[in-house]
C-alpha positions as CSV (number, residue, x, y, z in Angstrom):
1,X,-0.3,0.1,0.1
2,X,0.6,3.8,-0.8
3,X,1.1,6.6,1.4
4,X,0.6,9.7,-0.7
5,X,2.9,12.6,1.4
6,X,-1.1,14.3,1.8
7,X,-1.8,11.7,4.1
8,X,2.4,11.9,6.7
9,X,2.0,13.3,9.5
10,X,4.8,13.9,11.9
11,X,4.3,13.0,15.4
12,X,3.0,15.0,18.8
13,X,5.3,13.3,20.8
14,X,8.7,14.0,18.2
15,X,9.3,17.0,19.9
16,X,12.2,18.8,19.9
17,X,15.8,17.6,17.6
18,X,16.8,15.1,20.2
19,X,16.4,12.7,16.7
20,X,13.9,11.2,17.2
21,X,11.1,11.7,14.7
22,X,8.3,9.5,13.2
23,X,5.8,10.5,11.0
24,X,2.9,8.3,11.0
25,X,1.2,7.7,7.5
26,X,-2.8,7.8,7.5
27,X,-4.8,4.7,4.4
28,X,-8.2,3.2,3.2
29,X,-10.3,1.6,5.7
30,X,-7.6,3.1,9.2
31,X,-4.7,1.6,7.7
32,X,-1.0,3.4,9.3
33,X,1.9,3.7,8.8
34,X,4.6,4.2,10.6
35,X,8.5,5.5,9.0
36,X,11.6,7.4,10.5
37,X,11.6,11.0,8.7
38,X,15.0,11.6,9.9
39,X,15.2,8.3,6.7
40,X,11.8,8.8,5.1
41,X,13.9,6.9,2.0
42,X,14.4,3.7,4.4
43,X,10.3,3.0,3.4
44,X,8.0,2.6,6.3
45,X,5.6,-0.7,7.9
46,X,1.8,-0.6,7.9
47,X,-0.5,-2.5,9.9
48,X,-4.6,-2.3,9.6
49,X,-6.3,-0.2,11.3
50,X,-7.4,-3.5,14.2
51,X,-3.6,-3.6,14.6
52,X,-2.8,0.3,15.4
53,X,-6.1,1.1,17.4
54,X,-4.7,-2.0,19.1
55,X,-1.0,-0.6,19.4
56,X,-2.2,2.3,21.2
57,X,-4.2,2.1,24.5
58,X,-0.9,-0.8,25.2
59,X,0.8,1.9,24.8
60,X,-1.1,4.7,26.4
61,X,-2.0,1.5,29.1
62,X,1.2,1.1,29.8
63,X,2.1,-2.0,28.5
64,X,5.2,-1.1,27.0
65,X,7.0,1.1,29.9
66,X,10.3,-0.6,31.7
């Protein structure tokens, strides 16, 4: 699946100049893609809308906190 330039948005968590920036692409039917802002040519990975929602829920509830 391709994600046109207009569908990409820089993460709000990617603040400052620390070099840890990602962008999220928005596709049809809730599909999402994630890529490194510094190296867009490296490509991206994609998920379904359900996978993306599950991932965000896990992040927001602290599942990946160490």
